[in-house]
VOMARMAR-57120 format. One record per residue (C-alpha): residue in one letter; y, z, x. Coordinates in steps of 0.1 Angstrom, whole numbers, plus 5000, padded with zeros to 4 digits. Layout:
VOMARMAR-57120
AYZX ...
***
This chain:
VOMARMAR-57120
M468814101882 K469814371906 Q472614251930 R474014551948 F472814881964 S472715211946 S473515531965 L469715601970 D469215251984 V472115302008 K470515632019 V467115472026 I468515172044 A470715392066 H467615602074 E465515302084 L468315142104 S468815462123 T465215442136 T465415062142 L468914982156 V469615292177 S469515202215 L470014832208 R473014642219 V475114392200 S474314052214 N476513852190 I478213852155 Y478413552132 D479913492097 L477713302073 S480513292046 S483713462039 K481913792029 I478513762046 L478113862083 L475213842106 F474814092135 K472314022163 F471014322182 A468814302213 K467214482242 P464414362265 E461514232244 V463214352211 K465514142189 R466814232154 Q469114052130 L471214252105 L472514072074 L475614222058 D476914112024 S480114312019 G479914521988 F476314421979 R473614462005 C472814532042 H469314492057 L467414342086 T466213992080 D463313782093 F464813452081 A466913202100 R470313122085 T472912862093 T476013012108 A479612892105 A480712622130 A483512852143 P484013222140 S486713372117 V489513582130 F487813902118 V484513802135 Q486413732168 K488014082167 L484614232160 R483114042190 K485814152213 A485314512204 L481614542198 K479814282219 T477314442244 R478014782228 R475015012223 V474315152188 T474115532191 A473915642154 V473515502118 S474115732089 Q475315752053 I478715912045 G477816202022 T476116051991 D478615771988 R477715401992 I479115382027 I477215342059 E478615442093 I477415272125 R478515432157 F478815242190 S479015392225 D478815752214 G481515712187 K484015512207 Y483915252180 R482815312144 L481915052118 Y482115142081 L480214932055 E481314992019 F479014881991 F481214971960 A483814761941 S484614451962 G483214611994 N484814612028 V483914622065 I486214842086 L486214892123 T487915212137 D488215382170 S487015742178 D490015882160 L489315682128 K492315462133 I491615122117 L491514842143 T490514562120 L488914522085 L487514242063 R490214272036 N493314482032 V493314722003 P496614821986 E497215171973 G496015231938 E494715491915 G492215701934 Q492215461963 E494115511996 P495615202012 Q493615032040 R495114812066 P495114802105 G497015092120 L496215342093 T493715622094 Y490415582075 S489915882053 L486516042049 E487316362031 N487516211996 R484116061998 L481316191976 N479716501990 Y481216442024 G481016812032 G477416842020 I475416821988 P476017131966 E472917331955 L471417241921 T471617561900 K471517641863 E475217721864 R476117391879 L474017211853 R475617411825 D479117321838 A478016951840 L476916951804 Q480117121792 T482116861811 T480116581794 I480716731759 K484516761766 K484716401778 A482916281747 A485216481724 A488316361742 S487116001738 A486416051701 T489916201696 A491615921714 G489715671692 K488115491721 K484915301714 I482415351742 K479415121742 K476415341746 K472815311737 P471315551712 G470515881730 D472115761763 E474816021762 L472916281783 R471916041811 K475515901814 G476916251815 L474616361843 V475316051864 T479016121865 T478716501870 I475716531893 N476616221913 E474016251941 L471316111918 P471315751906 P470615691868 I467315511874 L466015811893 I467116051865 D465315841840 H462215841862 S462216221867 M462616271829 K459616051823 V457516231849 T458316581836 G458116471800 F461716551791 D463216361761 S466116161774 T467516111739 T468316481735 P472116531730 P473916751756 T474917011729 A471317071721 V470417121757 L473317361762 E472317571733 S468617601742 E467517781774 G464117621773 L465617271773 L468017371800 D465217491822 H463217171815 L466216951824 L466717151856 K463017101865 S463516721860 L466516711882 N464716911909 E461916651907 A464516381913 R465816551944 K462316601957 I461716231954 V464916171975 Q463616402002 E460116232002 V461415872006 T463415972037 S460816202053 S459215922074 D460615652097 S460015382071 C460015402033 K457915202008 G459714951986 Y458714821952 I459914491937 L459714451899 A459014091890 K458413891859 I456313571857 K458513271858 P458213051826 V456912701833 A458812411818 E456912141799 S457711871825 T456412101852 K453112161834 Q452411791836 D452811781873 G449311921880 V449212111913 E452912161915 G453012311881 D450312561890 R452212671921 Q455312731901 K453412911874 E452213171899 S455613231915 P457213551902 L460913601892 Y462313901910 E464314131887 D464814471904 F463814681935 H463615051943 P462415281970 F460115451945 L458115321915 P459915401883 R457615531856 Q459415341829 F458615011845 E455115111857 E454115141820 D455714811810 P453114531810 S455714261812 Y456614361848 T454514291880 V455014541908 L455014411944 T454614691970 F456014672006 N455414922034 N459014882047 F462114902026 N464114672048 K461414392045 M461314442008 V465114402004 D465014102028 E462213942007 F464114011974 F467513871984 S466113592006 S463913471977 V466913471953 E469013301980 G466313041987 Q466012961950 K469812901948 L469712681978 E466812481965 S468512431932 R471712311948 L469812071970 S467811941941 E471011901920 R472611691947 E469611481950 A469311441912 A473011351910 A472611081937 K469510951918 R471410941885 K474210751902 L471910491916 D470110451883 A473410401865 T474310131890 K470909961885 A471209991847 E474709831848 H473409531868 A470409491845 K472709511814 R474909241829 I472009011835 E470509081801 G473808991785 L473808651802 Q470308591791 T471208681755 V474208441756 Q471908161768 Q469508221739 L472308241714 N473907921726 I470507741723 R470007871687 K473507761677 A473007411692 N469607391674 A471207501641 I473907241643 E471306961650 A469107091621 N472207081597 V474106781609 E474906651574 R476106991560 V478307041591 Q479706691588 E480506751551 A482307081558 M484306921587 D485306621565 A486406851537 V488707061558 N490006761578 G490806581546 L492806881533 I494706891566 Q495406521565 Q496906571530 G499406811545 M498207121527 D499307451540 W496707641561 E496907951538 D496407731508 I493407571524 G491807911529 K492508011493 L491007681480 V487907731501 D487508091486 R488007961451 E485407681456 R482907931471 R483208151440 R482407831420 N479207791441 N480507481458 P477707391483 V480207271509 A482507561506 S479607811505 I478807751542 I482407801554 I483108151565 P486608291562 P489008331579 L489607971590 K490807941626 L492907631620 H495307741648 E492407691672 N491207371653 T487907541645 I486007671615 T483107911612 V480007791592 L476807961582 L473807761591 G470107811588 E468007781619 A465207531625 E461707621612 D460207611647 D462807841660 E462208091632 E458708141643 E459808241678 E462708451666 D463108791684 D465009081670 D468308961686 D470308901654 D472209221660 V473609081692 S476708871689 D479108721714 A482408891709 D484308601723 T482808321703 V480908471674 A482508661645 S480308891624 Y480508841587 D479309131565 S478008951534 G474608921518 Y473308631539 A469708601550 D468508711584 D467508351594 T471008221592 L473508201620 T477308181622 V478507901644 D482007801654 I482607421649 D485407231666 L487007001640 G488006751667 L484406681677 S481406541660 P478506781652 Y476406641681 A479406691704 N479607051692 A475807091699 R476306951734 G479107201740 Y476807491732 Y474107341755 G476707321783 E477707681778 K473907771780 K473707591814 M476807771827 A475408111816 A472108021834 V473907941867 K476008251863 E472808451858 Q471308321890 K474408401910 T474608751894 M471008821903 L471608721939 Q474708931941 S473109221923 E470509261951 T473209281977 A475309511956 L472309741949 K471509771986 S475109851994 A475210101966 E471910261978 Q473310292014 K476610432001 I474910691979 A472510782006 A475410842030 E477211052004 L474011251998 K473411302035 K477011422039 G476611652010 L473311792023 K474911862057 Q477512072039 E474812262020 K472912522040 P469212442045 V466412622027 L465612962043 Q462912942069 P461213252085 I462213322122 R459313192142 K458013442168 Q457513252200 L454213252218 W454113432252 F453913112272 E456912932255 K459313092279 F457912862306 T457612492308 W454212442292 F451812202276 I448112182267 S446311912287 S444211642272 D441111852282 G442412162265 Y443812362295 L447012552293 V449512442320 L452512662328 G455612572349 G458512772360 K462112682350 D463712862379 A462813072409 Q462513392389 Q459913232366 N458113082396 E457813432409 M456713562375 L454013302373 Y452613392407 R452713772401 R451513792366 Y449613472356 L448013322387 K444513462384 K441013392398 G439913042390 D443412912383 V444912622402 Y448412612418 V450112272417 H453312182436 A455111882450 D457011842483 L460211752464 H463511932459 G463612122426 A459812082420 P458512382400 S455412592406 I452712472382 V449812692372 I446712562354 K445012842335 N441212822338 S438912942311 P438613322314 S434913302306 T434113052334 P436713102361 D434612922387 A434412602367 P436312312383 I439512172366 P439011812353 P440911542373 S442911432342 T444311782339 L445211802376 S446911462373 Q448911572343 A450011892360 G451011692391 S453011452369 L455011742354 A455711882389 V457111552400 C459011472368 A460711812368 S462011752404 S464711542419 A462311242418 W463211202381 D466911122388 S466110912419 K463310722400 A461110752431 G457610872422 M455511062446 G452311252446 A451811622441 W449111852455 W447012142443 V445312442458 N443212722445 A444713052435 D443413242465 Q445213012489 V448613112476 S450113442488 K453413622492 S452713762527 A455013592552 P454313572590 S455613852612 G459313852614 E459813602585 F460913662549 L460013482517 G462713462491 T462213472453 G460013182442 S458713102477 F455113132487 M452713082516 V449912832511 R446912862535 G444112612539 K443612262527 K446012092502 N444411842479 F446811562473 L447011372440 P447911002435 P451510922430 A452711032395 Q454210812369 L457710922358 L456910932321 L457411232298 G456811272261 L458211492234 G455711582207 L455011822179 M452112062177 F451212252145 R449912602143 I447112632117 S445612942101 E442513122113 E440412972085 S441412612095 K440412662132 A436712612123 K437312242117 H438712202153 V435712342172 K435812062197 H439512072201 R439312282233 L437012162260 Y436712492279 D435312672249 L432112482250 P429212592272 E429112402305 T425812322322 V425212292359 S425011912356 D428411902339 K429812102368 Q428411872393 T429711572374 S433211722372 T433111802410 A432111452418 A434811312395 A437411542411 S436411412446 E436711052434 A440111112417 A441711262448 P440711032477 E443811142496 T443511492509 G445611642535 G444111652570 D445312002577 D442212172564 N443012492581 A446712482579 E449012772569 T451812642548 Y455112812538 E456312682504 S459712692489 D460012572453 S463412412456 E462812212488 G459112212492 S459412252530 A456312342549 T455112402584 D451512412594 T449812652618 Q446212702628 E444412982609 D441013072595 A439212752605 E438512502632 P440912212637 K440111882621 E441711562634 N443411342609 P444711002622 L446810962590 Q449011262600 P449511252638 T452811452635 D451311752618 R448411752643 R450811742672 D452812032658 D449612232655 D448812172691 L452212272704 E452712582684 P450312822701 P451712762736 E455212832723 Q454013162709 T452313252742 E455513182761 E457613382738 S455113672739 L455413712777 P459013812780 V458814052751 Q456914322771 G459314302801 I462514272783 S462014602764 S462914792797 L466114592804 A469514742796 V471314522771 S475014582765 G475914732731 E478214442723 A475714172729 R473014362710 T475314422681 A476314052680 A472713942681 A471614192654 S474614092632 E473713722635 S470113792627 S471014012597 Q473413762583 K470813482585 Q468213692569 H470513812541 A471513452534 E467913352530 V467213642506 D470113572484 D470013192483 E466813092465 Q467312722467 E467812692505 D465312562529 E463612852547 S461712682575 P459912892601 E461712722629 G465012872617 E463313212616 A462013162652 E465513092664 V466813402647 D464013622661 S464513492696 A468313542696 P468213902710 L465813792737 T467913502750 T471113712751 A469513982772 D469813792804 S473313672798 S474714012786 T476814072817 P478713742816 A479213772779 A480714122784 S482914012813 S484213712793 G486013942770 K489014182776 S488914312812 T488614692816 P488914892849 Q485614992863 P485115312884 Q484515262921 K480915292932 K479815562956 G479415452993 Q482115182990 Q484815193017 P488415213004 K490914943012 R493414973039 G496315213030 Q494615352999 R493615683016 G497115753028 K498615662995 A496215902978 K497116183001 K500816132994 I500216142956 A498116462959 A500816632979 K503616522955 Y501916652923 K499916942937 D502017202917 Q501816992884 D499517122857 D498116932827 E500917042803 D503616922827 R501816592832 A501616542794 A505316632789 I506416382816 E504216112802 A505616172767 L509216162782 I508715832800 G506615682771 S503415612790 A501315832766 A501915602736 G499915312750 R497115542760 Q497015702725 K497015352709 A494115242731 E492215552722 A492815502685 E491715142687 A488615252706 K487815512680 A488315272651 K486115022669 E483415292673 E483615372636 R483315012627 E480314972649 A478715282635 Q479315162600 H477914822608 A474914972625 A474315192594 T474514882572 L472014702594 E469815002593 R469915022555 R469214652552 R466414682577 A464914972557 Q465214772524 H463514472541 Q460714692554 K460314852520 Q460114512503 Q457614402530 R455514712523 E455614652486 T454714292490 A451814372513 E450514632488 H450814382460 E449014122480 E446214372488 V445814462451 R446014092440 K443413992466 M441114262453 M441714152417 L441013792426 E437713892441 E436714102412 G438313892385 I440414172369 E443114062344 T446414252342 L448114082313 D449814272285 A447714342254 E449814082234 E449513822262 A445713882267 A445213842229 S447313532228 L445313352255 T442513272232 P444313142200 L445212812217 D442812662192 S445312722165 L447712472181 V446712122171 G448511792174 N446911612145 P446011842115 L442911762094 P443011732056 G442712082041 D444312262071 E446812532063 I449812452085 L451812762094 E454412652120 V455512362141 V456012392179 A457812132200 V456312052234 C457511842263 A454711722286 P453511412305 Y452911142280 S449311112288 A448811472276 L450111392241 G447411152232 K446211382203 C449611452189 K450511282157 Y454311292164 K455311192199 V458010992216 K458010852251 M460810932275 Q461710772309 P464510832334 G467810712321 A471510792316 Q471410952282 K471911332280 K468911522267 G470811692240 K471811362224 A468411222229 V466611512212 K468911492182 E468311122180 I464511182180 L464711442153 E467011222131 A464610932135 W461711142123 K463711272093 A464910922084 A461310782086 A460211052062 T462510922035 K461110572035 K458810452008 G455010482014 V455410692046 V454611032031 D451211102017 E451811351989 K448111451988 S448011522026 E444811332031 D445711032052 K445911142088 E448010842098 K450810922074 M453311202072 W452411502051 P454911692030 R454312022048 E454811852082 V458111692070 E459312032057 L458612202091 F460111942114 K463211912092 A463712282098 L463612242136 K466912322153 P467912082181 E469012372203 E465412502204 V463912162213 I466612082239 N465512392260 I462012272264 V462911942281 P462812002319 V465011702328 G468811642324 K469111272316 L466611032301 R465910722280 V464110742247 M461510482238 L461210482200 G458510262185 G459709942169 G457709982138 A458710342130 G459010412094 G457310102081 S454910072052 G451110102053 G448910342070 D449310252107 A451110562121 K454210512101 G457510692107 K456310912136 G458210742163 G455010712183 H452510452192 K449110412176 S446310372201 G444910032203 G447709882183 G449609742212 S452809902200 S453110112231 N454409802250 R457009722224 G459809972226 K463509982218 K465810112245 R468210382234 
***
């Protein structure tokens, strides 16, 4: 099996990476193991993952892999230098197996080596090594590599360029090959070579830009005999020309594979042999029989393998994808084998424990049967036992030595003494016992099992002599009668029976404990092992929002922040859609997407209620546990055009007309799983989406009537103009577009509507007259500065309350300061004012002026300046002039800033007005402006199902968080309420509960037919779910999980799904977490 890149593979990979990675930025770097790194590159709407196995491979991957818990020191240095850097070039160094990746126009360079043990080296623009994966000592033909040294490129293969392939170069290569072979033969070295392989080996080492497999292929294509010796080729001009033609064909193939942006790839595979045990597994055996075993891959199809029938060729249009498929398949097989080995080891350990307990119980049962047989044998041979006991006791009473007694018994047995013939040596006189050979009772012989080979090591001694199979050796106590000995054996049987019962009781407890211990060890071991590779799931276009599919089949979208609220309005709120919001802090903007085919059809009340529940649950009402009602309006009632003089921040909108209030929402969310099925399986779910069915006029009337009944509380401000902010939900109502309608339930709003027009009339009167008044520069600057600061704060802060009353105060500030400009100016620093014409001078001033004029009549300006500089009076005047000049510069700069902000504000207002005009026209004409991908993805909602049907091909699993009432069709769902548990811990608890339920007996339906049970494909998919992905879809911070009390039980009633089966009553029985 091929494990590392050739020089041609490196060339093709570098060529494809140069077209894929250039202009992308490094988003992060991870280490999967000590030698495998994962680079993540990204730019808007594009993400790529580069897998690097040092010394072996480097390719883009479409599979998700588990990264290390903490980055290594090398990865930390790479992150510090390369994170957020842009890739500017990817190339191969000469024809060597080295790839160079340049970042920031060569400021940093990353060299990937794929020969020997491999290496990853980061250098600066001067090729000074900053960090590297492993230090390389100096050796034969290898320069040392460590931080601080210079990375050398001159000694790389063909770094200066590939030499031209000529007949002279080929002749020199053949001569070099012949000399090397002669030198090896002279030295007596034994070189392992295949017959006729000398020419190919020599060409590989001398013409090193071509790999050996390519040389073989070109020889096959051109018909050159590869077994020809080099000397024969050198002697024949015809063979030399033929060989040159073959090598030129090889170089032509190299140019062809790199001529386009992507290169084809070919995997050579063999059919995997099926084991006998697998063949008996039915369907599973068929699946494994069809799976190929990957052997080799190339960027071209070698002729020698194309003609081999034992190989199957798999063609890919992209070399990167082919390499990813090849190595990921091999890696996945290794991971699966490791996981199965751990599970098999745990099963063997558990089986050994069970076998040990069963053997212990079986031994006690055998002891009971043996004791009964011994007691029965003694009772059936009482006379013979008594005779043997009397004989031995008599000899002992005579004072005979124990050894002599044994010899006497042996001698009498050889004489066929009937008494001595049943006594089995050796005699255990030190224990006051003898062993006798007794025949069993006739009734016991009929019930005899094959248990004669079992003997009690403590009480029974085997005697290898020619006795019959129906005899039994029994130990007899010489101090007791035969019946007393039988009673003793009966007592031992009772003791063994009691011990057996205790052992069985303890065995159950011990087995449970052993199972738990082994399961814990297996779980710990599986955590250490990396999970089986899963393809990276491409998210659907609406998954960036808070989303769910209502029980009626409508797509509901909600913004996660102010920017997403703005995006929902600008890009996705179209004709026929419904805008849902709640007057609560933090409530998101909710958009219900109507059917594109029938945009005028009314939205069902249940969908409106579920969307309102999401708006309330995602607001501050969740933490305060105070439920309130939301409201909804049509798409044409929402706009971005603010009243004159006001500004709408990001995520804030104006709502005009009647708001339809919904009943108070229940603070109840659910976390469920939806499965994406294939296009072929969608036909079974025709009625899964309500809006795909044709709707008649009567249905529309019924829906309208139901909607009017479901929303009895509607706002009285039928012709109100409302300004909405998504964070605060503040609103003020003004009269517009309709006649006023009284509502006794909302007297405050009605009174505000009545008072607003007079205020506007009063404010409009002084505007015309004040324009001719002279307002002082300082007062005007202060008022403009105050107004600008307030407006700037409202633009920047998206979560602040932007009420129109505040705007009115800001707009009226210049008007109110105009009348009081003179006192405001005089309250500051006093400045001398020139005397007005026609005013009489004070007494004495005229004479004093005459004296001063006569005194300084001969003084010119230069003399006056010199005198002022001498006495120091000019310093104060110059300082005052400098301060005045600086003040004027500050005021001019401030005025320029205000003018720039005013121009930006006016530009944004013009753009908003243009967008509103275009949007209004599009709403009237029903024009869609979605991207091609988004427009194509609006219809495949049918592929998302909550409860797959038997026979469906399940492709992916998608987690969804929605109001619990919208998850009625989901097979896997969990109820969530306001609580104190963090959502991260809660999500992990839910996923672990589903995984644990899947391991229980009787929960998983292996045939995937019972819809109430788990299916193997479902278990495989939700086990691969990452908690981080599921956590991001939960719109609340803290919650309480309500797991079903019967999760994971046996039977068919929705086992192990953590949910509640409808009609079963289990929804009221929950366990607080």
